[in-house]
C-alpha positions as CSV (number, residue, x, y, z in Angstrom):
1,M,0.0,0.0,0.0
2,H,1.4,3.4,-1.0
3,L,1.7,5.6,2.1
4,V,2.9,8.8,0.3
5,P,-0.4,9.6,-1.3
6,I,-2.3,9.0,2.0
7,F,0.2,11.2,3.8
8,F,-0.2,14.1,1.4
9,I,-4.0,13.8,1.4
10,T,-4.1,13.7,5.2
11,V,-1.8,16.7,5.5
12,F,-3.9,18.6,3.0
13,G,-7.1,17.9,4.9
14,L,-5.5,18.9,8.3
15,I,-4.1,22.2,6.9
16,C,-7.5,23.1,5.3
17,A,-9.3,22.4,8.6
18,A,-6.8,24.4,10.5
19,I,-7.2,27.4,8.1
20,L,-11.0,27.2,8.5
21,I,-10.8,27.0,12.3
22,A,-8.3,29.9,12.5
23,N,-10.5,32.0,10.2
24,R,-13.6,31.4,12.3
25,I,-11.7,32.2,15.5
26,R,-10.3,35.4,14.0
27,R,-13.8,36.6,12.9
28,Q,-15.4,36.1,16.3
29,P,-15.8,39.3,18.3
30,A,-14.7,39.5,21.9
31,G,-17.2,38.3,24.5
32,T,-19.5,36.6,22.0
33,G,-19.7,33.2,20.5
34,A,-21.2,34.1,17.1
35,P,-19.3,35.5,14.1
36,P,-20.2,39.1,13.1
37,T,-21.8,37.9,9.9
38,T,-25.4,37.1,9.0
39,Q,-26.9,34.6,6.6
40,I,-29.1,36.3,4.1
41,G,-30.9,33.8,1.8
42,E,-28.5,31.6,-0.1
43,W,-25.6,33.9,-0.1
44,Y,-23.2,34.8,2.8
45,A,-23.4,38.5,3.7
46,P,-20.0,39.9,4.6
47,T,-19.3,42.2,7.4
48,L,-18.7,45.9,7.0
49,L,-15.3,45.6,8.5
50,R,-13.1,44.7,5.6
51,N,-10.2,42.3,6.2
52,E,-7.1,43.7,4.4
53,S,-4.6,41.1,5.6
54,L,-3.3,38.8,2.9
55,S,-2.8,35.9,5.3
56,T,-3.0,35.1,9.0
57,I,0.6,33.7,8.6
58,S,2.9,36.7,8.6
59,V,5.7,35.1,6.6
60,W,3.3,34.0,3.9
61,A,1.6,37.4,3.9
62,T,5.1,39.0,3.4
63,I,5.8,36.7,0.4
64,L,2.4,37.4,-1.2
65,A,2.8,41.2,-0.8
66,R,5.7,41.1,-3.3
67,F,3.4,40.0,-6.1
68,A,1.3,42.6,-8.0
69,Q,-1.2,40.0,-9.0
70,V,-2.4,39.7,-5.4
71,V,-4.6,42.7,-5.9
72,Q,-6.5,41.1,-8.7
73,V,-6.8,37.8,-6.8
74,R,-8.3,39.6,-3.9
75,E,-10.8,41.4,-6.1
76,H,-11.9,38.1,-7.6
77,I,-12.4,36.6,-4.1
78,M,-14.4,39.6,-3.1
79,Q,-16.5,39.5,-6.3
80,A,-17.2,35.8,-5.7
81,G,-18.8,36.7,-2.3
82,L,-16.3,34.6,-0.3
83,Q,-14.7,35.5,3.1
84,W,-11.4,34.0,2.1
85,S,-8.0,35.6,2.3
86,V,-5.5,35.4,-0.5
87,G,-3.3,33.4,1.8
88,R,-5.9,30.7,2.3
89,L,-6.6,30.5,-1.5
90,T,-2.9,30.2,-2.4
91,A,-2.3,27.7,0.3
92,M,-5.1,25.5,-1.0
93,M,-3.7,25.8,-4.5
94,L,-0.2,24.8,-3.4
95,L,-1.5,21.9,-1.4
96,A,-3.7,20.6,-4.1
97,G,-1.0,20.8,-6.7
98,T,1.6,19.2,-4.5
99,A,-0.7,16.4,-3.4
100,S,-1.8,15.6,-6.9
101,A,1.8,15.6,-8.2
102,A,2.9,13.4,-5.4
103,V,0.2,10.9,-6.0
104,F,0.9,10.6,-9.7
105,W,4.7,10.5,-9.1
106,R,4.2,7.7,-6.6
107,L,2.2,5.7,-9.1
108,G,5.3,5.5,-11.3
109,W,3.6,5.1,-14.7
110,T,3.3,8.7,-15.7
111,P,6.3,10.7,-17.1
112,W,7.6,13.5,-14.9
113,T,6.5,16.2,-17.4
114,I,2.9,14.9,-17.3
115,T,3.2,14.7,-13.5
116,L,4.2,18.3,-13.3
117,L,1.4,19.3,-15.7
118,I,-1.2,17.4,-13.6
119,G,0.1,19.1,-10.5
120,F,-0.1,22.5,-12.2
121,V,-3.7,21.9,-13.3
122,A,-4.7,20.6,-9.9
123,G,-3.1,23.7,-8.3
124,L,-5.3,25.9,-10.5
125,G,-8.4,24.1,-9.3
126,P,-9.3,26.2,-6.2
127,Y,-8.7,29.4,-8.2
128,M,-10.9,28.2,-11.0
129,A,-13.6,27.4,-8.5
130,V,-13.5,31.0,-7.3
131,I,-13.6,32.3,-10.9
132,R,-16.6,30.0,-11.6
133,R,-18.5,31.2,-8.4
134,R,-17.7,34.8,-9.4
135,R,-19.1,34.3,-12.9
136,L,-22.3,32.6,-11.6
137,R,-22.8,35.4,-9.0
138,I,-22.4,38.1,-11.6
139,E,-24.9,36.3,-13.9
140,Q,-27.4,36.2,-11.1
141,V,-27.0,39.9,-10.4
142,E,-27.3,40.6,-14.1
143,R,-30.7,38.7,-14.3
144,V,-32.3,40.6,-11.4
145,F,-30.8,44.0,-11.9
146,P,-33.4,45.4,-14.4
147,D,-36.2,44.5,-12.0
148,C,-34.3,46.1,-9.2
149,L,-33.9,49.3,-11.2
150,E,-37.6,49.5,-12.1
151,S,-38.5,48.9,-8.4
152,L,-36.1,51.7,-7.5
153,A,-37.5,54.0,-10.1
154,R,-41.1,53.4,-8.9
155,S,-40.1,54.1,-5.3
156,M,-38.5,57.4,-6.3
157,R,-41.5,58.3,-8.5
158,A,-43.7,57.8,-5.4
159,G,-41.7,60.5,-3.6
160,N,-39.1,58.6,-1.7
161,A,-35.5,59.8,-1.5
162,L,-32.6,57.8,-3.0
163,V,-31.3,56.1,0.2
164,P,-34.7,54.9,1.5
165,S,-35.5,53.7,-2.1
166,L,-32.2,51.7,-2.1
167,D,-33.1,50.3,1.3
168,L,-36.5,49.2,0.0
169,A,-35.0,47.7,-3.1
170,A,-32.5,45.8,-0.9
171,R,-35.4,44.2,1.0
172,E,-37.3,43.2,-2.1
173,T,-34.4,42.1,-4.4
174,A,-33.2,38.5,-4.4
175,Q,-29.7,37.5,-3.4
176,P,-26.9,38.2,-4.1
177,L,-27.9,41.7,-5.4
178,G,-30.1,42.3,-2.3
179,G,-27.1,41.7,0.0
180,E,-24.9,44.1,-2.1
181,L,-27.5,46.8,-1.9
182,R,-27.9,46.2,1.8
183,R,-24.2,46.7,2.3
184,L,-24.4,49.9,0.2
185,V,-27.1,51.3,2.4
186,D,-25.3,50.2,5.6
187,E,-22.1,51.9,4.5
188,R,-24.0,55.1,3.8
189,N,-25.9,55.0,7.1
190,L,-22.6,54.5,9.0
191,G,-21.2,57.8,7.5
192,L,-19.5,56.8,4.4
193,D,-19.8,59.2,1.5
194,L,-22.5,58.0,-1.0
195,G,-20.1,58.3,-4.0
196,E,-17.5,56.1,-2.2
197,A,-20.1,53.6,-1.2
198,L,-21.4,53.4,-4.8
199,N,-17.8,52.9,-6.1
200,N,-17.4,50.1,-3.6
201,L,-20.6,48.5,-5.1
202,A,-19.1,48.8,-8.6
203,D,-15.9,47.1,-7.4
204,R,-17.9,44.2,-5.9
205,V,-20.1,43.8,-8.9
206,P,-18.0,44.3,-12.1
207,L,-20.9,44.9,-14.5
208,A,-21.1,47.7,-17.1
209,E,-24.7,48.3,-16.1
210,V,-23.8,48.7,-12.5
211,R,-21.1,51.2,-13.4
212,T,-23.6,53.1,-15.5
213,F,-26.0,53.0,-12.6
214,V,-23.3,54.4,-10.3
215,A,-22.4,57.1,-12.8
216,A,-26.0,58.1,-13.2
217,I,-26.5,58.6,-9.5
218,Q,-23.2,60.5,-9.1
219,L,-24.1,62.8,-12.0
220,H,-27.6,63.3,-10.5
221,S,-26.1,64.3,-7.2
222,R,-24.1,67.1,-8.9
223,T,-26.6,68.3,-11.6
224,G,-30.0,67.2,-10.5
225,G,-32.7,65.9,-12.8
226,R,-35.2,63.1,-13.0
227,L,-33.3,60.1,-11.8
228,N,-36.3,57.8,-11.9
229,E,-36.6,58.2,-15.6
230,V,-32.9,57.5,-16.1
231,L,-33.1,54.3,-14.1
232,A,-36.2,53.2,-16.0
233,Q,-34.5,53.8,-19.3
234,L,-31.4,51.9,-18.0
235,A,-33.6,48.9,-17.1
236,T,-35.1,48.9,-20.6
237,S,-31.7,49.0,-22.2
238,M,-30.5,46.1,-20.1
239,R,-33.5,44.0,-21.2
240,E,-32.8,44.8,-24.8
241,N,-29.1,43.9,-24.3
242,S,-30.1,40.6,-22.7
243,V,-32.3,39.7,-25.7
244,L,-29.4,40.5,-28.1
245,R,-27.0,38.5,-26.0
246,G,-29.4,35.5,-26.1
247,E,-29.5,35.7,-29.9
248,I,-25.7,35.8,-30.1
249,H,-25.2,32.9,-27.7
250,S,-27.7,30.9,-29.7
251,I,-25.6,31.5,-32.8
252,A,-22.4,30.5,-31.0
253,A,-24.0,27.4,-29.6
254,H,-23.3,25.4,-32.8
255,G,-19.6,26.0,-32.4
256,K,-19.6,25.1,-28.8
257,A,-21.5,21.8,-29.5
258,T,-19.0,21.0,-32.3
259,G,-16.1,21.6,-29.8
260,K,-17.7,19.2,-27.3
261,L,-18.3,16.6,-30.0
262,L,-14.7,16.8,-31.2
263,T,-13.4,16.5,-27.6
264,I,-15.6,13.5,-26.7
265,L,-15.1,11.7,-30.1
266,P,-11.5,10.4,-29.4
267,L,-12.6,9.0,-26.0
268,V,-15.5,7.3,-27.7
269,L,-13.2,5.7,-30.2
270,V,-10.9,4.5,-27.4
271,A,-13.9,2.9,-25.7
272,L,-14.9,1.2,-29.0
273,M,-11.4,-0.1,-29.5
274,L,-11.3,-1.5,-26.0
275,F,-14.5,-3.4,-26.8
276,L,-13.7,-4.5,-30.3
277,E,-9.9,-4.9,-30.4
278,P,-8.4,-4.6,-26.9
279,S,-5.1,-6.3,-27.9
280,G,-4.0,-3.2,-29.9
281,L,-4.5,-0.8,-27.0
282,I,-2.8,-3.3,-24.6
283,L,0.2,-3.4,-26.8
284,L,0.3,0.4,-26.9
285,W,-0.1,0.6,-23.1
286,N,2.7,-1.9,-22.4
287,D,5.2,-0.1,-24.6
288,P,7.1,2.8,-22.9
289,L,6.8,4.8,-26.1
290,G,3.1,4.1,-26.1
291,H,2.8,5.8,-22.7
292,Q,4.3,9.0,-24.0
293,L,2.1,8.9,-27.1
294,I,-1.0,8.4,-24.9
295,W,-0.1,11.3,-22.7
296,A,0.8,13.5,-25.7
297,A,-2.6,12.7,-27.2
298,M,-4.4,13.7,-24.0
299,V,-2.5,17.0,-23.8
300,C,-3.3,17.7,-27.5
301,L,-6.9,16.9,-26.8
302,I,-7.0,19.4,-23.9
303,L,-5.3,22.1,-25.9
304,A,-7.7,21.6,-28.8
305,W,-10.7,22.0,-26.4
306,V,-9.2,25.2,-25.0
307,V,-8.6,26.6,-28.5
308,I,-12.1,25.8,-29.7
309,R,-13.6,27.4,-26.6
310,R,-11.6,30.5,-27.2
311,M,-12.6,30.6,-30.8
312,V,-16.4,30.4,-30.1
313,E,-16.3,32.5,-26.9
314,V,-18.3,35.7,-27.1
315,R,-16.7,38.7,-25.4
316,W,-18.6,41.9,-24.5
């Protein structure tokens, strides 16, 4: 029985558990047993006290501070709605990559180049999970934002001021947009300038429509005018853009389906050869050169999938 993979997996689990426990203890206020955060619907609402530390481990925080990319990683974590530090994310990436590389190195039948590649891909796994959560969160905000703008415009048309209208919209809007508006209102009520609070909202929700919303309110605070009509027109424009994006995505769906088919087809052919002529694949598998050819084919398959995805990807 191989003890090295078990050792790395155990260490990985223990370190992740220690990070979670340390983060929970760090967030608890003195004299209470509950963390200063609240559960709002499905999403976790962050506290108003922003944690600027890169890591609870001072040595690791010093190392991370030397990299300029840390700022972008921190923004992605914040936009994903996670209460993680950059140190926790990078530690998970290092542990995942090291454990995966150790497991495949211990197996002995993978070349060292493939082992390093597997470790690199596994190390990117936690960061890719953050990026995926960020994308899903932004898509949810984009779906409900037009309705929120119309609700805000109706409230202002009825005679309410901007901040009470935002408070009402935060109560009626689904998460995660409702939590972001709630945080905006709380920052304003605690004395933060409205323009700065709006800029914080635009940083947490990187959408062009949100930036337009923030610019409209800031312009209205300087020049005046009928803000409710501007918000209603913005909601209408967002719905028209959503329809246009749906049409474009439907056109690009053919290319995406073709890419998936071309990616799955070699695997299907391998399964058919195993069923019809297994001796040929066994001969390839037992040959040392065959191992290199198999791994090279897998790498080419992954690269082809990435290239096809980039070709059919629609950028806005």
